[in-house]
N, C-alpha and C positions, 0 to 999 in steps of 0.2 A: 504494500500500500504506500502510495506517495504522500509524504507529509506536506502540509500547507507551506507556502513559500516562507512565511515568517517564522516557521519552526525549523527550517532547513539551516544547517550550519556547515560552512565550508572551512574545513580545518586547514586547507592549503593557504588561506588568506592570512598574511602576517598580522593584520589588524585584528582579525577574529581570534587568532592565537593569543595576542596580547590581551584582549578583553577577557578571555577565559582565564588567563593567568591572574589578572588583577582581581577577578571575582574569587578565585581559589585562594589567593594570597590574603585577601581581606577577611574572609569568613573562616577558612580552614586554618591557615597559618596564624591568623589573628587569634583564633580560639586557643591554639596551642600556646601562643605567647601569654595569653590571659591565664590559662589553667596551670601553666608551669611557674607562674610568679610565686615567690615564697609567701607564706602566710603573714599577713600584716601589711604587705605591699599591695594595696588595693587600687593603685593607679595604673591604668593601661592606656594604650593608644585609642581605644574606643571611648574612654573617658574624655580625651581631648577633642575628639570629633563631636561628641555630645555637647560639650561646652561651646564649640564653634557655632553650632546651630542655635545655642542659647544666647549667642552674642555676649559671651562673658570673657573678660580679660582683666588681668591684674596690672601692676604698674612697674614691672621690672626695669623698663627704660624710662617711662614717663616720670616716675617718682624721682630718680636721681637727676634727671635733666631739669625738672622743675626746681629741685633743691639747688642745683647749680645756678640757675637763673636768679633765684631769690638771693643766693649768697653774693652774686656779683652786684645785684642791685643794692644790697645792704652794705657791703664792704668791697667796692670795686678795686681797691689797691691791694687787698690781701690776696696772696697766692691761692687760687681756687683749688688746685689739685692737692697741694700740700695740706690744705685745710680739710677738704672732704675725704680724700683717700687715706691720708696718713694720720690725721688728728681725730676725725669723726668716724672713720671706718666706713664711709659710703663708697662703694665700688663704682664710682663714676669714671667711665673709661672713654668717653667720646671727646673729640677735639672741640675747642671753642667755636670753630666755624660751623659746628652742627647746631648750635643753639639758636641763631637768628631764624633759620627756616622752621625749626621746631616751635619757636615762640609764635610765629605767624599761624601755624596750624593750631596751636593751643588756643590762641585767641578765637579762632573760628569754632573750635569744639566747645569752649566755654560760652560762646554766644548762643549755641543751640541746645545745650543740655547743662543741667546742674550736676551731672555725674560724669566727670572727665574720663574715668576709666571705661565707662560704658560707651562714651563717644569714640574713644580711641579703639575700643574693641570693634565697633561698627565699621570704622575705617579699615581695620585689619581684615574683617570678614569680606569687605568689598575687594580688598587686595587678593584674598584667596580665590574669589570668583574670577578675577582678572587673570591670575596666575594659571588657573585651570583652563580658561579659554585660550590663552596664549600658548600653553603647553600643547593643547590639541592642534593649534595652528602650526607649531613647530613639528609635531608628529606628522601632520599631513604633508608638509614640505619634505620631511625626511623620507617618507614612504612614496613621495611623488604621486600623490593621489588627492582628489578634491576634498576640501573640508566638508564634513557632513554633520547633521545634528547629533547622530549617535557618537561621532568622534568627539564632539564638544561635551556630550554627556559623560563619556569615559574620562575626559580630561578633568571635568569638574569633580567626578567621584574620586579620581586619583589625588587631586589636590586636597579634598576634604578629609581624606583618610591617611595622608602622608604624615607620619608622626612628627618629624622635625618641623614641618610647617605648622601643624595644629598646636604643637607645644609652644611655638613662638607666639601664637595668637593668645593662648590662655595666660601666659605669664606677662603679656603686655610688652612685647619686644619690638623695637624698631627694625629688627632684622627682617620682619615681614615686608616692610617697605623696600628694603634692599633687594629681597628676593624678587619682588615685582619688577623693580628697575632692571635687574639682571635678565629676567625672563624676557622683558621687552627688548633689551639691548641684544640678546641672543637672536631673537626673531629678526630684528633690524639688520643684524650682521648677516643672517642667512639671505636676506633680500637685497643686500648690497648698500644699505643706507647707513654707512659707517659714521658719517658726521653726527647724525642724531644718536647713534649708539654711543659715540664718544661723550655726548652731553649727559646721557644717562649714567655712564660709568663715572664721569666726573662728579655727578650728584651723589653717587655711592661713596666717593672718596671723602665727601664732607662728613660722613659718619664713620667710615673705616678707611683711614688714609693709606693703609697698605695696598688697597686696590689700585693705588697709583702706579704699581708695577706694570699695569697695562700699558703705560707709556713706552716701556721697553719692548713689550710685545708688538705694539703698533709701529714703533720705529723699525724693528727688524723686518716686519712685513711691508714696510713702506706705505702704511696706511696713514698718510699725513693728515688727511681730513679728520680722522678719528683722533689722532694725537693732539692736533690743534684745538679741537672742540673740548677734549678732556681737560687740557691745560687751561683753556680759557675759563671754564667753570671753576676750576680750583683756584686760579689766580684771583678772579673777581671775588669769590667767597672769602679767600684769605685776606684780601684788602679790606673788605667789609668787617671781617672779624677783628683784624688788628686795629681798625679805626674805632671799633666799639669797646674792645677790651684791653688793647695795648699789647706790646711785645712780651711783657713779663709773663702774662698768663699763658702765652704760647710756649715760652721756654719752660715754664712750670709743667705744662702738659708733656713735653719731651722727657722731662725728668720722671714723671709718673709712668710714661710709656716704657722707659728703660727699666724701671723697677718691675713692672708687670712682666716684661719679657725675661727678666732674670729669675723670677720666682715662679710664674705660671700658676696653675691650679691643680689640686689633687683630686677634687670631687669627681666621681666617675662620669659625670656628664661632660667633662672636658675630654673630647675625643681627638686627641692630638698626641704626637710623640712626647711632648712635655708631660701630658697627663699620664701616659703609660709609664714613663720613667719615675715620675713623682710617686705614683701608686706602688711601684716596686720598691722604691726606697722607703716608703711608708710602712712596709712590713716590719722594719726594725724599730720604727719610732711612730706608732700609730697616733699618739697624742699630737704630734706636730704636723702630721699629714692626714687630714680628714678625708676619708674615702667615701663613706656612705652619706655623710651629712654636709650640706653646703654651709661654709662658714662665711657669713656676709661681712665680717669685720676684720678678718685675718687672711694672710697668705702663707703658703708653705715656706720653710726656710730656704735660703739660697744654697744650692748644691752645685759645685763646679762641674760634676759629671753630668748632671741633668741639664745644666745650661749648655755644655759643650755638645751633648747629644741633640738638644733642641736646635742649636744653630746649624749643626751639620745637616740635620734633616731639612731645615728651612732652605739652606743652599741647594741641597739635592733636588727638592721639589721644584724650586723656581728655575734652576738651571736646566733641568730636563724639560720643563715646559717651554722655555725659551728656545731650546735647540730642536724641539720636536718638528716634524715635517709640517710645513705651512701650506701644503697644496689645497687642503679643504678647510675653508675658513671656519665653518661652524664647529668642526672638531678641534681645531687649534684654539679657538675662542673658549670652548668648553674646558679644554685641558688647562689653559691658563687660569681660569677662574677656580676650578677644582684644586689645582696645585697651590694657589695662593691661600685658599681656605685651609687646606691640610698643613700648610707650612707654618701657620700661625701657632704661637705657643699656647694660646687659649682659643680653642675651637669648640664652643658649646654645641650641644645637639641641634639647637635651632639654627645654628649657622649653616648646617648642611641642608636646610630647606631648599636652597638654590640648586641642588643636584636633581630635583624633580624634572625640570625641562632638559637637563643634560641626559637623563635616561632616555628621553624621547629622541635626542640626537643619536645616542649610541645604538638604540634599537634599530633606527633606520639604516645605520652604517653596517651593522653585522647581521641583518635579518636573514641572510642566506647561509649563515654558518651555525648549524645546530649546536655544536659544542660551545661556541662562544655565547649563544643565547642562554644556555644552561648556566654558565658563569654569571651572565648578566641577571638572570632570574635570582640566583643565589645572593648576588649583591643587593638586589632590591629587597629581598626577604630580610636581610640584615639591617638595611637602612630604613625601612618603612615601619618597623615595629619597635616597641619598647620591651626589650628582653631583660626583664628584671631578674630572671632566673640566674643570670650571670653573677649577680651580687652575692650569691651564697659562697663564692670563692674569693671574696674581697680580701680575706686575711691569709691568702696562700699565694705562692708564686704564679699560680694559674689565673690570677686576677687580670691578666692581660686580656682574657675573654670579655672583660667589661668594656673593652674598646671595640665592640662588634661593629658599631657604626663607622668607626675609622677604617676598619678592615673591609667593610662593604664598599666604602668610598674608594679604597685602594684598588680593589678589584675593578671597579668602574674606571679608574684612572688608567690602569694597565690596558683595559680593553680599548679605551679611547686612543692611547698611544699606538696600539696595534692597528686599529682601523685607520689612523692617520698615516701610518707607514704603508698602507696599501694591502693590509691583511695578508702578510707573508705566511707561508705554511708553518714556519717556526716563529712563534711570537717574539722570542728573544732576539731574533734577527732584525727586528724593527730598530733597535738601538745600534747593533753592530753594523748593520747595513748603512745607517745614516753616517756613522763615524767613518766607515770605509769610503763612502762617497765624498765626504769632506776632505779626507786625506788625499784622495785621487785628484780632486780639484786643486788642492794646494801643490801637489807635485807638478801638475800641468802648468800652474802659474809660475813655478820656478824654472 
């Protein structure tokens, strides 16, 4: 008997395979993540999706930023970061140039609601919707097929259930804005509108200055319109910020930034090389290295081995991103963003929200390689859920498994490098082949 057309399912379609996997991942794998959580840990990624639909959000970013604005208004000549970070224990980590645009948005929020947290949560929910639609548009271009309503629906469902993204909404993180800006910039890069993409990346730099490394990426690719747009946004914002707050506040920010990079964070939500090393060193001194509990007013002690390992990892991530093959712009753009995120000493779970559209790029690039798709699926399983079961090993050398999101992102990064190199039969030849090509060019030049 022939099934009605709406019940027929073509397993050969890459998009249908993707939709089936996302459904399986959300309900079956999601249930496993929920049921495997230790007793007493009742927070799951479903919890964050529920609060997204309830338009709920805390003030993880908005609170410290408002405190910083009030501090500058009350004592404009007093070093802001020395006061908040080192004296009052407020982990305010954004540069001064992030405050003027935030203040403008804050004025608008306060004008329409008496509950700022609710207002910012509503903005974050709108961002999630936009991220889902843009991710569907990126997927459509990656698969070289038209955008359809079902594709938009899948994109929205993926965004609403992607743990790093929904976690950022619930805690009230400005990272959700950054994720939207990056997703839009990635789509613009795919369509060749690099000047506008540069404006968006420049806007991201106002909140996280290390995204300025994209200037090197653009220069190496000779994307001068992108570079000029990015620098123009940063220069204008810097001039406004210096005019409002003075040079001393910016020098004080650099001092705080240096301190943060030297110490990092131990809490398991820090999905970086620094977090891995701090948690391993914390086995010998758990009182100084808090693994399971976030300490809002303290940092782990400085450790030269942890610092050296963090810096080496940072250089490795950034260097490999800059020398990666630049033939396919979306892949190269994605590699650079993911590498910058993983290179940071402090990379919280919600910082990885921006890998959702990168998965769409990767899926389109490797859709004809079954084994690579299995690795990509494994990466997504690690990245899209809150695996609290790993915390049972927090006081053992196996606590490295708490960095499951980092390793999920690492798998994705390797696949991106492989796809960027032209999908060689041996994945490791992506790097060796590139180095050999450069050496041959150098010999010919001599």
